[in-house]
C-alpha positions in Angstrom: 0.0 0.0 0.0 1.4 3.4 -0.8 2.9 5.5 2.1 1.6 9.0 2.6 2.5 12.2 4.2 0.0 14.9 5.0 0.5 18.6 5.1 -2.7 20.5 5.8 -5.0 19.5 3.0 -2.1 18.1 0.8 -1.2 14.5 0.7 2.1 13.3 -0.7 1.8 9.7 -1.7 4.7 7.2 -2.5 4.3 5.2 -5.7 7.0 2.5 -6.0 7.4 1.4 -9.5 10.0 -1.3 -8.9 13.2 -2.2 -7.0 16.4 -4.1 -7.7 20.1 -4.2 -7.6 22.1 -1.4 -9.4 24.0 -2.4 -12.4 27.5 -1.5 -11.1 29.3 -1.8 -7.8 28.3 1.0 -5.3 32.0 1.6 -4.9 32.3 2.5 -8.6 29.1 4.8 -8.4 30.6 6.8 -5.4 34.3 6.3 -5.9 35.4 8.8 -3.1 33.3 7.3 -0.4 35.2 5.9 2.5 34.8 2.7 4.5 33.6 4.7 7.4 31.1 6.6 5.2 29.8 3.4 3.9 29.4 2.0 7.4 27.4 5.0 8.4 25.3 5.0 5.4 24.4 1.4 6.0 23.6 2.0 9.6 21.2 4.8 8.6 19.7 2.9 5.6 20.3 -0.8 6.0 17.9 -1.7 3.3 20.0 -0.2 0.8 22.8 -2.9 0.7 22.3 -6.6 0.0 24.1 -9.4 1.9 26.8 -9.5 -0.8 27.3 -5.8 -0.7 25.3 -4.7 -3.8 23.4 -1.4 -3.9 19.6 -2.3 -3.6 17.3 0.6 -4.6 13.7 1.4 -5.2 12.5 3.4 -8.2 9.8 5.9 -6.9 7.4 8.6 -8.1 5.3 10.7 -5.8 1.7 12.0 -6.1 0.6 15.4 -4.7 -3.0 15.9 -4.1 -5.1 18.6 -2.4 -8.1 16.8 -0.9 -9.7 14.8 -3.6 -8.8 17.1 -6.5 -6.4 16.7 -9.4 -3.1 15.1 -8.9 0.4 16.4 -9.6 2.8 13.5 -10.2 6.5 14.0 -9.6 8.4 11.6 -12.0 7.1 8.7 -14.1 9.0 5.7 -13.0 10.8 2.9 -14.9 7.9 2.1 -17.2 6.5 -1.0 -18.9 8.6 -4.0 -20.4 9.6 -2.1 -23.6 10.5 1.2 -21.7 13.8 2.9 -22.3 15.1 1.8 -19.0 14.7 -1.9 -19.8 18.4 -2.4 -20.4 19.2 -1.8 -16.7 16.1 -1.3 -14.6 13.7 -3.9 -13.2 10.9 -3.5 -15.7 8.0 -3.9 -15.9 7.0 -1.3 -13.3 3.9 -1.5 -11.3 2.9 2.1 -11.5 -0.7 1.3 -12.8 -1.4 -0.9 -9.7 0.3 1.7 -7.4 -1.9 4.4 -8.8 -5.0 2.2 -8.5 -4.1 1.5 -4.8 -3.9 5.1 -4.2 -7.2 5.8 -5.8 -5.7 7.6 -8.6 -6.8 7.2 -12.3 -4.4 8.2 -14.9 -7.0 10.7 -16.0 -6.9 12.4 -12.6 -3.4 13.6 -13.1 -3.3 17.1 -14.5 0.4 17.8 -14.0 3.5 15.6 -14.4 6.7 17.1 -13.2 9.8 15.4 -14.7 12.6 16.1 -12.3 15.0 15.1 -15.1 15.0 13.0 -18.3 17.0 9.9 -17.2 15.2 6.7 -18.2 14.2 5.5 -14.7 12.2 8.8 -14.2 10.3 9.0 -17.5 9.1 5.3 -18.1 5.3 5.9 -17.9 5.4 9.4 -19.4 4.9 8.2 -23.0 3.9 4.6 -23.8 2.8 2.5 -26.8 3.9 2.4 -30.5 3.4 5.1 -31.6 4.2 6.8 -28.3 1.3 8.7 -26.6 1.2 10.3 -23.1 0.1 7.8 -20.5 -1.6 10.7 -18.6 -3.9 12.1 -21.1 -5.0 15.2 -19.3 -1.6 16.2 -17.9 0.8 19.0 -18.7 4.4 17.7 -18.5 6.7 20.1 -16.9 10.3 20.0 -17.8 13.2 22.8 -17.4 14.2 24.3 -20.6 17.8 23.5 -20.0 16.9 19.8 -19.7 15.0 20.0 -23.1 18.1 21.8 -24.6 20.3 18.9 -23.5 17.9 16.1 -24.3 19.8 14.5 -27.2 23.0 14.5 -25.3 21.3 12.7 -22.4 19.8 10.2 -24.6 19.4 10.3 -28.4 16.1 8.6 -28.2 14.5 11.6 -26.2 13.7 14.0 -28.9 11.6 11.6 -31.0 10.6 9.2 -28.3 9.5 11.5 -25.5 9.6 15.2 -26.4 7.9 15.0 -29.8 4.9 13.1 -28.6 4.3 15.4 -25.8 4.5 18.4 -28.2 2.2 16.8 -30.7 -0.3 16.2 -28.0 0.0 19.7 -26.7 1.0 18.5 -23.3 4.6 19.8 -23.0 5.2 22.6 -20.8 8.8 24.1 -20.6 9.7 26.1 -17.6 12.6 28.3 -16.9 14.1 28.3 -13.4 12.2 28.4 -10.1 8.6 28.3 -10.8 5.5 28.4 -8.3 2.9 26.0 -9.5 0.6 26.9 -6.6 1.1 28.7 -3.3 2.2 25.5 -1.7 4.2 23.8 -4.6 7.3 25.2 -6.1 9.9 24.0 -8.6 13.4 24.5 -7.6 16.2 24.4 -10.3 19.0 22.0 -9.0 21.2 21.4 -12.0 24.2 19.1 -12.0 22.9 15.6 -12.1 21.6 16.6 -15.4 21.7 20.2 -16.9 18.1 20.8 -16.2 17.4 18.7 -13.1 14.8 20.2 -10.8 13.3 19.4 -7.4 9.9 20.2 -5.9 9.3 21.9 -2.6 5.9 21.4 -0.9 5.3 24.0 2.0 2.2 24.2 4.2 2.6 26.6 7.2 5.8 25.2 9.0 5.7 22.0 7.3 7.9 21.2 4.3 8.5 18.2 2.0 11.4 18.3 -0.5 10.9 16.0 -3.4 14.5 15.7 -4.4 14.5 13.8 -7.6 18.3 12.7 -8.0 19.7 15.7 -6.0 20.9 12.8 -3.9 20.5 9.0 -4.8 22.1 7.2 -1.7 22.2 7.7 1.9 26.0 8.2 1.8 25.4 11.6 0.2 23.5 12.6 3.3 26.5 11.2 5.4 28.7 13.5 3.2 26.9 15.9 0.8 30.2 16.6 -0.9 30.4 13.1 -2.4 29.9 12.9 -6.0 27.8 10.3 -7.9 29.6 8.8 -10.9 26.5 9.4 -13.2 26.2 13.2 -12.8 26.8 15.2 -15.8 28.4 18.0 -13.9 29.6 16.8 -10.5 30.6 20.2 -9.3 27.3 21.8 -10.1 25.4 18.8 -8.7 27.5 19.2 -5.3 26.6 22.9 -5.3 23.0 22.3 -5.9 23.0 19.6 -3.3 24.7 21.6 -0.6 22.7 24.8 -1.3 19.4 23.1 -1.4 19.8 21.1 1.8 21.1 24.2 3.6 18.4 26.5 2.4 15.6 24.1 3.1 16.6 22.6 6.3 14.8 21.2 8.3 12.5 19.5 6.0 11.3 16.0 5.2 13.1 14.5 2.1 11.0 12.5 -0.4 13.5 10.5 -2.4 13.2 8.1 -5.4 16.0 5.8 -4.4 16.7 5.6 -0.6 15.1 2.5 1.0 12.6 4.7 3.0 10.7 7.2 0.9 10.5 9.9 3.5 13.7 10.7 5.4 14.3 13.7 7.8 17.0 16.1 6.4 20.1 15.7 8.7 20.4 19.4 9.2 22.3 22.1 7.2 25.7 20.5 5.8 28.8 22.3 6.9 
């Protein structure tokens, strides 16, 4: 059953599309992490490591809903069997069942925020042959810098994702920080990809930061300086991570890949 967090009239619901072992050793994914940092990360997030030392991770999206109104979906998971992530992620994903369990019909989704265009975050955005938006009534929000870099991220993206969204009139390109509602704001957090964005939900004194891949493993909360091998610009990613965690602390972090979907921020990094 999906896990929820409530802020006033807003519910943030976890949708887990799948889970599995990462395709490379975690010491290669975080080459600068020390043995002591790994030990502390495993203490804080024991579900992220298998008995033989592999990185075990979920692939999550999140739904934001005010009362019983329209749904904002943050990221679109790994997708069906023929999704672009099939070469490395545990497809098929179970997003349709997760949505149903949360009482959400795809037609209820009026906004899809894509934090970035890596394949494990866009799998249910466009499906079928020819590709059509899986969420028929939704605007899909992507940062302009991400659209501009799409072909360098994956040569499939312009024709396989962006063109079908444009043809359907469902692509909305945003530039920088953007308030969607008084409670929901897009934060540019570039570095993991050129147009990576995170989502901040604020109600009174309560905050949830939906991180996207601003951080992907607990070891980056043990030491937020640590670079991840699959960041396009490690220096920019580090700066985004440090600034965002410092600016929006304390907050509850809603993460796609930590073993627990909601994690309290550890406090401002030094």
